[in-house]
C-alpha positions, 0 to 999 in steps of 0.5 A: 500500500502506498501511504502519504504519497511516497511514490518513490518509496512505493516504486522502490518496494515494488522493485525489491519484490521484482529483485526477490523473485526466484521462480516462475511460480513466484514471478506469476504471483508477485511480479504482476502486482509489483508492475501494477504498483510501479505503473500506478505510482508513475501515474500519480507522479504524472509520468505516463511514459514510465507508467505505460512501460510498467503496464505494458510489461505486465500485460505482455509478460503475464496475460493470464494475470487478473490485472493484465487486461486493465493494465493493457487498457491503462497502457493505451491511455498513457500512450494516448496521453503521450501522443496528445502531448508530443504530437510525434507520429511514433507516439501515435503509432505506439498508442495504436499498437497498444490498442491492437494489443488490448483488443487482440489479446483480451478481446472479450474483456471489459477493457477491450469493450471500452476502447471506443472511449480511448478512440474518441479521446484521442480524436478530441486531443487532435482537435487542437489543430482542426476544430472539425475533429471535435464533431468527429470526437463527439460522434465517437463518444456517442458510440460508447455503450452503457456497458462501459460503466463510468466511462459511459457517463464520462463519454456522454459528458464529453459529447456535450463538451465537444459540441460546446467547444466547437460552438465556442470556437465557431462563435469566436471565429465569427466575431473575429471575422466581423471585427476584421471587416469593421477594421477594413471598413475603417481603414478605407475611410 
């Protein structure tokens, strides 16, 4: 258990567990929990890259672990966040690969069924460059089903938020256009 926000301490403890493993049985029992703890600590420290690595390792090395499908989902979320920050094509490719791994390895999991939310979120993140992507994101959020649980409710709120942002940006552009026209008319005088 991580107490008093000692995330580095949590990581060190998990690393000690990793170093103490001496058999396949011990690895299957303790390594997934340790990797999950490392990923969680890094999430709380706002370090998605390191978290994604820990979560991906767990999901790939221990696909039969009860934590595996959730960690594969969390890795995809981390890679989506990284790609949204950097805009680097290789980070987008890593995100796509994480989604394929999740849906290919755990096709019947709850997390695989929640991939639609991640797809919509990624489109929304790309809307910085193209506001029409907000409409596309709203449409994708609308495809999230009630089986997604709390992500369904979040998706519904994101639909409204995307439409709000689109409308606000469109209105701001219209106001700017009117002001620009007025300034041009003023200069002609």
